[in-house]
N, C-alpha and C positions, 0 to 999 in steps of 0.2 A: 504495498499499500504506501502511494507517494502521496505528497502533501497537496497534490491538486485533488486527490480524491475528496475533499474537504468541501471545494467547490462543488461539486458535481453530485452531493447530498450524502455519501458513503463514508459513515464513520466506524471505526473501528472498534469492538469490544474489547477492554482489557479485564482480563480475571482479575479479580479481588474477594477478599475474604471479609465477612463481616461478622460481628460476633455483638450480640446487646443479651444483657439480663435486665429483667424487669419484676420485681414484685409485685406483688397483685392481691388483693383485699378482697373479698366475695361474701356469699352468701350462699347455705346449702341447705337443702330438704329435705328430709327421704321418711320412708315408711316400712315397717318390717312386721313380721309377721312367726313367731315359731308352734308347731304342732306335734306332741306325743303321738305317733302313730301306732307304737307297739310300747310294752313294757321298756324300759331304758332306751329307747330310739326316739331323737327328735329329728323332726324337718324343718327347715328355715328358708325364709324369702327375704330379700331387703331389695329397696329399690332408691338408689340416691342422685340428686340434682343439686349442682353448683354452678355458679354465674359467678365470673370475676368480672364481667363488664367485658367492653371493647377497647384494644390498643390499637393504635393507630403509628406506624413506622415511616421511617423515611432513609432509604440506603444509597449511597452513591455506587455505580456500578462500572466506572469508565471515565475517559477524557472525552471530552466535547468540548468542541471550540464554543456552542450555544450555551448560555449560562444557564443553569438548572435544565436543562436538555439531560442529563448524564444521572438521574436520579430514578429508583422505583419506589412507589408511594402503595402501600396496602394498609387496608382494615381488618381487623379478626376479632370477631366475638370470641371471647374464652368460657369455654361449658362443656361442664362434664355431664354424664349420663351413665350410672352404673348400678347394674342388677348382679346380686349374690346369690345364689342358692348354698344350701350346706345340709350335709347329713351329721349329727352327733352322735355318740354313744354316751348316757349317763350312768356313771359308775355306782355302786352302793358307796355308801359314807365307811369307814374304816371301823371298825368294831359291829360291823351288820346292819340291824335296824335301827331307825330312827324315832 
C-alpha cells in the first residue's frame, strides 16, 4: 500500500489489541423450589436473572487520516439468566434418629 491509496479511499487496518476492565453493579432476582420425592432424596430447581445495565465502549483499531474514522463503537446489555437443576441425598443425622 502506498501513500496515494489514501487519496483513493483505501485505508489499511493496522492490527491492534485493546483491553478494558469494568466493575458493574446491578441487581438479581430468582426463584427456586425443592421437593423430597423419596425418603432421603431431594430434587431442586432454581432460576436466577441478573441485570448489570448497559455498557458503551469506543475502541481505536488502526490509523486513519480522517479524525474519528478509526474507532469502533458498541453498546451491550449485560444480563445473565441461569437455570440450575439438582438432585441430593440427605444422610441421617449422626447417632440415628432425631
